[in-house]
C-alpha positions in Angstrom: 5.3 17.4 -7.3 3.4 14.2 -7.9 0.0 14.1 -6.3 -3.2 12.1 -6.7 -6.9 11.9 -5.7 -9.3 9.1 -5.8 -13.2 9.0 -6.0 -15.8 6.4 -5.9 -17.8 4.2 -3.6 -17.6 0.5 -2.8 -20.9 -0.3 -4.5 -21.0 2.5 -7.1 -20.5 2.3 -10.8 -16.7 2.6 -10.5 -13.6 4.1 -9.0 -11.6 6.9 -10.5 -8.0 8.1 -9.7 -6.3 11.2 -11.1 -2.4 11.4 -10.9 -0.8 14.8 -11.6 2.9 15.6 -12.0 4.1 12.6 -14.1 6.5 14.2 -16.6 5.9 13.9 -20.3 7.6 11.1 -22.2 7.0 8.1 -19.9 5.8 5.1 -21.9 3.0 3.8 -19.8 2.0 0.1 -19.8 -1.7 0.0 -19.0 -1.7 -3.8 -18.8 0.8 -3.4 -15.9 -1.8 -1.3 -14.0 -4.4 -4.0 -14.5 -1.8 -6.6 -13.4 -1.4 -4.8 -10.0 -5.2 -4.5 -9.7 -5.5 -8.3 -10.1 -2.7 -8.9 -7.5 -4.7 -6.8 -5.1 -7.6 -9.1 -5.5 -5.6 -12.3 -4.8 -4.2 -13.9 -1.7 -5.3 -16.9 0.5 -8.0 -15.7 2.9 -9.7 -13.3 0.4 -13.5 -13.3 0.2 -15.8 -14.4 -2.6 -16.4 -10.9 -3.8 -12.8 -10.8 -5.3 -13.7 -13.7 -7.5 -16.9 -12.1 -9.0 -15.3 -9.6 -11.3 -11.7 -8.9 -12.0 -10.6 -5.2 -12.0 -9.4 -3.7 -15.2 -7.8 -0.3 -15.7 -9.1 2.1 -18.3 -6.9 5.2 -18.8 -9.2 8.0 -20.0 -6.8 11.0 -20.0 -3.1 11.9 -19.9 -1.8 9.6 -22.6 -1.1 10.1 -26.3 -0.2 7.0 -28.2 0.8 5.2 -25.0 3.0 8.0 -23.7 2.4 10.6 -21.0 2.1 14.2 -22.1 2.6 16.0 -18.8 -1.2 16.4 -18.2 -3.1 14.7 -15.4 -3.6 11.0 -15.9 -7.1 9.7 -15.2 -7.8 6.0 -14.6 -11.3 4.4 -14.3 -12.0 1.0 -12.7 -15.5 -0.2 -13.5 -17.6 -2.0 -10.8 -19.6 -4.4 -12.9 -22.0 -5.7 -10.3 -23.2 -2.3 -8.9 -26.6 -2.3 -10.7 -27.4 -5.8 -9.3 -26.4 -4.7 -5.8 -28.6 -1.5 -5.8 -31.8 -3.5 -6.2 -31.0 -5.8 -3.2 -32.9 -5.1 0.0 -30.9 -3.8 3.0 -31.7 -2.7 6.5 -30.8 1.0 7.0 -30.9 0.8 10.8 -28.7 -2.2 11.5 -26.0 -2.1 14.2 -22.7 -0.6 13.3 -19.8 -3.1 13.1 -17.2 -2.8 15.9 -13.8 -1.9 14.5 -15.2 -0.2 11.4 -16.0 3.4 10.5 -19.7 2.7 10.7 -20.6 4.5 14.0 -18.2 7.5 14.0 -19.1 8.2 10.3 -22.9 8.1 11.1 -22.4 10.5 14.0 -20.0 12.8 12.1 -22.0 13.1 8.9 -25.5 12.8 10.4 -26.4 9.9 8.2 -29.8 8.2 8.4 -28.5 5.2 6.4 -25.4 3.3 7.7 -24.6 2.2 4.1 -23.5 5.7 3.3 -20.8 5.3 5.9 -19.7 1.9 4.6 -19.4 3.0 1.0 -16.4 5.4 1.0 -14.7 3.9 4.1 -14.5 0.5 2.5 -11.1 -0.8 1.5 -12.5 -1.2 -2.1 -11.1 2.4 -2.5 -7.6 0.9 -2.4 -8.1 -0.3 -6.0 -7.9 3.3 -7.1 -4.7 3.9 -5.1 -3.2 0.6 -6.5 -3.8 1.9 -10.0 -2.2 5.3 -9.2 0.7 3.5 -7.5 1.5 1.4 -10.5 1.8 4.6 -12.6 4.3 5.7 -9.9 6.2 2.4 -10.0 6.6 2.7 -13.8 8.0 6.3 -13.3 10.4 5.0 -10.7 11.5 2.1 -12.7 13.0 4.5 -15.3 15.4 5.6 -12.5 16.2 2.1 -11.5 14.0 2.2 -8.4 11.7 -0.7 -7.6 9.1 -1.3 -4.8 8.6 -4.8 -3.5 6.6 -6.4 -0.7 6.2 -9.7 1.1 4.3 -11.1 4.1 6.2 -11.1 7.4 3.4 -12.2 9.6 -0.1 -13.6 9.6 -1.6 -13.9 13.1 1.0 -15.6 15.3 3.0 -17.0 12.5 6.1 -14.9 11.8 8.8 -15.1 9.1 11.9 -13.6 10.8 14.3 -14.3 7.9 15.4 -11.1 6.1 14.6 -11.1 2.4 17.0 -9.8 -0.2 14.9 -8.6 -3.1 15.5 -8.9 -6.8 13.2 -9.3 -9.8 13.6 -13.1 -9.6 13.0 -13.2 -5.9 9.9 -11.1 -6.3 8.5 -13.6 -8.9 9.1 -16.4 -6.5 7.2 -14.7 -3.7 4.3 -13.9 -6.1 3.8 -17.6 -6.6 3.0 -18.0 -2.8 -0.8 -17.7 -2.0 0.2 -15.7 1.1 3.2 -13.9 -0.6 5.7 -15.5 1.9 9.3 -16.1 1.0 9.6 -19.3 3.1 7.7 -22.4 2.1 7.5 -23.9 5.5 6.2 -20.7 7.1 3.8 -20.3 4.1 2.2 -23.5 5.0 1.9 -22.5 8.7 0.3 -19.2 7.6 -2.3 -21.1 5.5 -3.1 -23.3 8.4 -3.6 -20.3 10.6 -6.0 -18.8 8.1 -7.9 -22.1 7.8 -8.2 -22.2 11.6 -9.6 -18.7 11.6 -12.1 -19.7 8.9 -13.2 -22.7 11.1 -13.8 -20.3 14.0 -15.5 -17.7 11.9 -12.8 -15.3 12.9 -10.3 -13.0 11.1 -6.6 -12.4 11.2 -4.2 -9.5 10.8 -0.5 -9.4 10.2 2.5 -7.6 8.9 3.6 -6.7 5.4 7.2 -5.6 4.7 7.8 -3.1 1.8 11.3 -2.6 0.4 12.4 0.1 -2.0 15.6 -0.7 -3.9 17.6 1.7 -5.9 16.4 4.9 -4.1 19.2 7.6 -4.1 20.6 9.5 -1.2 18.8 12.8 -0.6 15.1 12.2 -0.8 13.2 14.1 1.8 14.5 16.8 4.1 14.9 17.7 7.8 14.0 21.3 7.0 10.4 20.8 8.1 8.6 17.9 9.8 6.2 17.3 6.9 9.1 17.1 4.4 10.9 14.3 6.2 11.1 11.1 4.1 10.0 8.9 7.1 7.0 11.2 7.8 5.8 11.0 4.3 6.2 7.2 4.0 4.6 6.6 7.4 1.6 8.8 6.5 1.2 7.0 3.2 1.1 3.6 5.0 -1.1 4.7 7.9 -3.6 6.0 5.3 -4.2 2.4 4.1 -7.5 0.9 5.5 -6.8 -1.6 8.4 -3.2 -0.5 9.0 -2.8 0.3 12.7 1.0 0.7 12.9 4.2 1.3 10.8 7.8 0.6 11.5 10.8 1.9 9.5 14.0 -0.3 9.7 14.5 -1.8 13.1 12.4 0.9 14.7 10.7 -1.1 17.4 13.8 -3.3 18.2 16.1 -0.2 18.3 14.1 1.0 21.4 15.4 -2.0 23.3 19.0 -1.9 22.4 22.1 0.4 23.1 23.2 2.8 20.5 26.3 0.8 19.7 24.0 -2.0 18.4 21.6 0.3 16.5 23.4 2.9 14.5 24.9 2.0 11.1 28.7 2.4 10.7 29.7 4.6 7.7 32.2 3.4 5.1 33.7 4.6 1.8 34.9 2.9 -1.4 35.9 4.4 -4.7 33.3 2.3 -6.4 30.3 2.9 -4.1 31.3 6.2 -2.5 29.9 6.6 1.0 27.7 3.8 2.3 26.5 2.1 5.5 27.9 -1.1 6.7 24.4 -2.1 8.0 20.9 -0.8 7.5 19.2 -0.8 10.9 17.9 2.7 10.1 15.8 1.3 7.1 17.4 3.5 4.6 16.5 6.9 6.3 18.5 9.0 8.6 17.5 12.5 9.9 14.5 12.4 7.6 16.6 11.9 4.4 17.1 8.7 2.4 20.6 7.3 2.8 20.9 5.5 -0.5 20.4 2.1 1.2 17.3 0.0 0.8 14.2 1.7 2.3 12.5 -0.9 4.6 9.0 -0.3 6.0 6.6 -2.6 7.8 2.9 -2.2 7.8 0.9 -3.7 10.7 -2.7 -4.7 9.7 -5.4 -5.4 12.2 -7.9 -8.2 11.5 -10.9 -7.4 9.3 -13.7 -6.1 11.4 -16.6 -8.1 9.7 -16.8 -11.4 11.6 -18.6 -14.6 10.8 -19.6 -14.8 14.5 -20.4 -11.1 15.0 -19.5 -9.1 18.1 -22.3 -7.3 19.9 -23.4 -3.8 18.7 -26.3 -1.5 19.3 -29.3 -0.9 16.9 -29.2 2.7 15.8 -33.0 3.1 16.1 -34.1 1.0 19.0 -30.8 1.4 21.0 -31.1 -2.3 21.9 -28.2 -4.7 21.9 -27.9 -6.7 18.6 -25.4 -8.7 16.8 -23.3 -6.7 14.3 -24.3 -7.4 10.7 -22.3 -10.0 8.6 -21.7 -9.4 5.0 -19.6 -11.3 2.5 -16.0 -10.6 3.7 -12.4 -11.6 3.8 -10.6 -13.6 6.5 -7.2 -12.2 6.0 -6.1 -9.3 3.7 -2.4 -9.1 4.6 -1.1 -10.6 1.2 -3.3 -8.2 -0.7 -2.6 -5.3 1.7 1.1 -5.6 0.8 0.2 -4.8 -2.8 -1.7 -1.6 -1.7 1.3 -0.6 0.5 3.6 -1.0 -2.5 1.4 1.5 -4.3 1.2 4.2 -1.7 5.0 3.9 -1.0 5.7 4.2 -4.7 3.5 7.3 -4.8 5.4 8.9 -1.9 8.8 8.1 -3.3 7.8 9.3 -6.7 6.7 12.6 -5.2 10.1 13.0 -3.4 11.9 12.1 -6.6 9.9 14.8 -8.5 10.6 17.3 -5.7 14.4 16.5 -5.8 15.0 16.2 -9.6 12.0 18.1 -11.2 11.7 17.9 -14.9 8.7 18.6 -17.3 9.9 15.7 -19.4 11.5 12.3 -18.5 14.6 13.3 -20.4 15.1 16.4 -18.2 14.4 14.5 -15.0 16.9 11.8 -15.9 19.6 14.3 -16.8 19.1 15.9 -13.4 19.1 12.6 -11.6 22.3 11.4 -13.2 24.1 14.7 -12.7 23.2 14.5 -9.0 24.6 10.9 -8.7 27.7 12.0 -10.4 28.2 14.9 -8.0 27.6 12.7 -4.9 30.1 10.2 -6.0 32.8 12.9 -6.4 32.4 14.0 -2.7 
């Protein structure tokens, strides 16, 4: 089992993540972790805070001469501006922001300071999950499994063209400021963000996450919480600002007859059993099919607006404008990076469950033995 925990506040001294269950013998590239942290900070529509200090990963435990030793891996991400922020004046009794965790958290935890609610609920925490997710990506890559993402929608602008991922295609998408595979649609997305800036508004959208190389057999129908789709959907829904998730043609399949939805099954001596199409998004009956796993995350617009909505002052109970703090306009390109991370962690956990192994050598032997067995069926 591969599991992780994160700790830290948005304006605290730093964020920490601990990943447990990575076998011994994985050569871990710490620079690759930092690279994903920087990717999370980029994207057209991101706020000024992302340009103040670039996140850097510091691995404090779990490595010996650059290689995992089977013990928990601890990663620290310093927040360099926290001391400066702590001395700034702030109003403890401002109105809670509509669409944020402010009000329910204040009521749940009996806070007298709304900032206490903001700190842990902030999407700043996703940096810690991004770091953990990169460790999972490096683990998966040993098995030939990769996790990619790209932007399908920003606001009303939609890229409907399916994307066939490869390492080179991914590099091409990474050059786009909105992480879109189509240049014409990229320009339309940028215009939509610029229009939202002019109106002091924010935009949401859709990120598509694709897992390539995943074998048949991940997950199980034995219990609801062991299903591959359950675990992936939960991972995506746990990302801040995500309000919906789709696997394969999930939404569209509700509108079509079964003859246009279900994937015909074929066989070849080279591939073994496979599907002629992949409307199911690589999962059937809670188990991965061996096809690409396709997931879409639906992000709501950021809740901090340049022209704030109305709120209620927590002390006077009078109507006030919600507070405005330095914020993003659109987080969808960066949100895709976070979704890659949580999907990688969920897939890594299922790989560990299926193939076990206290060392990478043992895990790989189990993996290849299973693939050989499946091909003979």
